[in-house]
N, C-alpha and C positions, 0 to 999 in steps of 0.2 A: 504494499500500499504506500509506504513512504516513497518507493521508486516510482510508483505512478504518479504521485503529487509533483516529484522533482521532474518528471518529464512534462507534465501539464505546465509549469512554470518555466520551461525551456522555450515555449512557442508563444507568441503574441496572441495567436487566435484561441488557443486553450486557455490562457489566461484571462482573456476576455469573458469565455464561457464560464469560468469558475466565479470570476467576480459577478457576472450576471445571476449566478446561481443565488449567491448570498443576497443581492440587492433585490431580485424577484421575491425570494422568500420572505424577506422583511416586509416589503409592501404587500405581498399577498396575505400574509398572516394578519397585519393590521387592519387593512381593508376588509379581509375576509371575516374579521370578527365583527365588524360593523353589518356586514351583508348578512351573515348568518343570524345576528341578533334582530335585524329588521325583517328577517324572513324574505329577503330579496334574491334568493338563489336563482329562482326563474328568471328575474330581472337580468341578473347577471349572464345568465346562459344566453338570453336573448340577445344582449348587447355584444357577447363575445361572438355569435354566429353573425350579427348584422354587420360587425366590423369587416366581414369577407365582403361585403358589397364595396366597401372604400378601398380595400386592397385591388379589387378587380378592376375598378375604374382607374386607380393610380397607375397600376401596371400597363393598362391599355394606353393610358394617355401619356406614359414615359416619365412620370415623375415618382419622387419618393413614396413607396407603398404605406410606410407607416404614417406618413401624414395624412393620406387619404383615409387610412383606417381610423386614425384618432378623430379627424373631422366627421366621418360617418358615424362612428361609435357615440360621440359626444352628442351630435344632433339627435341620434336615436334614444339616447338614455334622457336627454332633456324633454324629448317629445313624449316619451312614456311618462317621465314624472309629471309633466304639465297636463297631459290628458286624464291621468288618474286623479290628480290633486283637484281639478276642475271638474270632475265628473262627466267628461265628454265621452269618455269610453272606459270600460271596465280594464284594469291594468293587465290582467291575463290575456284579455283579447287584443290589447294594443302589443304586448310582447310578442304574442304569436304572430301578428302581421308584420311587425319590423323584422322579426326572426327570419320568416319565409322569403320577405321581399329583399332583405339583405343578401341571403344566400343566393336567391335567383339573379340578383344584379351581378354579384360577383362570379356566378357560374356563366353568366352571358358574357361579359367583357373578358372574361378568361378565354372563352371559346372563340371571341373575335380576334384574339392576338394570333398575328402569324407564327407558325411553327408549333411546337409541343409546348404545353404549359408545365414547364419543368418546376416552376415555382409553387405549383398547387399543393403538392404534398408537404412541402417545407412549412407552409403556412397552415395546412390543416392539422399535421401531426406535430409540427415543431422540427426545428434543426438548429441545436444550440451552437453547432460550429459556425453557423452564419452571423452570430452576434459580434459586431465590430466595436470599434473604441467609441464612436459615436452614440451607438445604442447603450453602451455602458454608461456614458456621461448623462444621457437623459434619464436613465435607471437611476442614477446617483442624485440627480436633481430632484426626482419624483420622491425617492426614499427619504431625502432631506426635508423635503416639503412636508410629507405625511408625518414623520417623526416629530418635526417641530410643531405642527399643527396638533397632534395627538397630545403632545405634552402641555400645549397652552389650552386646547379646547376639550380635553378628555371628558371632564366632569359635566360641561353643558351638553357635549355630544351625546353622553349618557342620558341626561334627561330627555333629549330630543328622541333618543333610540327607544326609550321604553316608556315615556308618558309625554306625548306630544301636547296634550292639553295643559299639563302642569308647566311644560316649557314655555307655553304661549303665555301663561299666567304670570311668568317671570320676565315676560318681556323678550325672550330669545327669538332671534329671527329663523323660525322653524322652515319656513318655505324656502329661504335663501340658503340655508345649510343643506337642506334636501337637494337643491339644484347643485350646488357645490360638489356634494358628495357624490351626485350622479356622474358629473364630469371626471371627478377623481378615479371612480370605478372604471370608466370608459378608458381613461389613459392607462391606468393600472393593467387592465386586460390587454390592451394593444401592446404595451411595451414589454409583456411578458409572453407574447404569441411565439416568438422565436424559441423560448424556452421549452414550452409545452405544446404549442399548436393550438388552434381554435377548438378542436375536438375535445383535447385533454385538459384544456386550462382550467375548467370548473372545479376538477379535482383538487387542483393545487390552491383554489380558494377555500374550499369547504372542509377538506379532509383534515388539515392541522387544526381547524378550529373545532372540529367535531372531537378530535383527540384530546386537545386542551379542555375542552368542555367537561370531558369524562373525568378529568383530575381536578378541576376547581369549577366553581360557579361564579368567581368574582370576575367581572368584566375586564378589569385592568389585568389580571394575571392571565385571563384567557388570550388576551391580544399579545402580551409578552411571549407566552408559551406557544401559542400559535405561530409566531414569527421564528422563534428558536426552531420548533419542529418542521416548518416549512424549509428554513435554511438547511436543516440536517437532512431532510428528505431530498432537497435538490443536490446536495453535494454528494451524499451516498449514491443516489441514482446516476449522478454525472461520472463518478468515479467507476462504478460498476459498468455503466455502458462503455466507457473508453476502455476498461481491462478486457471485456468480453465482446466488444463490438455489437452492441445492442441498442436500440433505440432510447435515448435518453428519458423522453417523456414516460414511455411505459414503464422503465426501471423506478422512476420517481414514485409512480402511483403504486407499483407494486410494494414498494418499501413502506409507503404510508398506509396502505391497506393492512400490510403485516403488522405494523406498529399498533394501528387501532385494534387488531385482534388481540394483540398481546395485553394492550391496556384494559380492554373490556374484559378479557378473561381474569386479569389480576383485580380488577375492581369487583368482580362478581366474587371471587374468592374471598377477598376482604370483606364483602358484605355478608357472605356466609360464615365466616369465621366470627364476625361480630355478633351475629344473631345466636351463636352456640353458648 
C-alpha cells in the first residue's frame, strides 16, 4: 500500500485524482448531511441526471462541459425549488420532468456530435484520471466555501433544516438560504462527476451520511463523520482501483456498502447486548 501511494504522488494526474478524492469527500459529506436531513435525496438525483443536458450541449458547442453542467444543474435546482415553494407544481413531478428532459437533451446533443461519443461513459460512470489541476482548484474553492459557510451558518442552517416555521419566526431568510443551498448542491454534484459519474454519484452523497447517522444522531457530528467516511471511502476505493485496475466509482461504493453493513451489524449487536 505504501508503494502504491508513492507511485501515485510520482505522477501529476494521479496526484490530482488523490486530492480530488479528499476534496469531493469533504464537500459531499457536508452537503449530503443537509440533503438527507431535508429529505432531498430524490431532488439531488434529479439535479445529477439533469446536469447531463448541460454536458451534452457544452460538448456539442465546443466549450467547457463542466461550465455547461453547472449552469444547467443550477437552473434546474433553482427551478425545482421555486416551483415547489410557490406551489406551481409538486416537487416530485418537477424533479421527474427535469430529470428526463436533462437526460434527453444530453443524449440528443451527444448523438449530434461527429464521431463516437467517447466522453459519454466517462461522465456517466466517472473517470477520476481525467481530473486536472483546474478541477482540483474549483473543488478546493468549493470546499473552502462550504466549510467556512458551515462554521458560520451551521446553527441557523439547522433551524431551517428541521423547523422552517421557527426559523421564519426568528427572522432567518429561509427562502434565500434554500435557493443558495440548491445552487451549492448543484455545483457540488457537477464538480464531483469526474470522481463518481452521474449514475453513481448519489451513493457518495447518501451512503456516508447513512453510516454516520447509524453512529450518532447529532447533526454536527453527522456532518463531520460523513465527511471523514466519504474521504476514507474515496481514498480506499481509488487505491484499490489503482492496484487492481478496476473502476474507481464501483470500488468506492463497494467499500461504503461494506462499511455500512459492518456498522449496522455492530450497532445491532450492541443493542442486543444492552438488552440482556
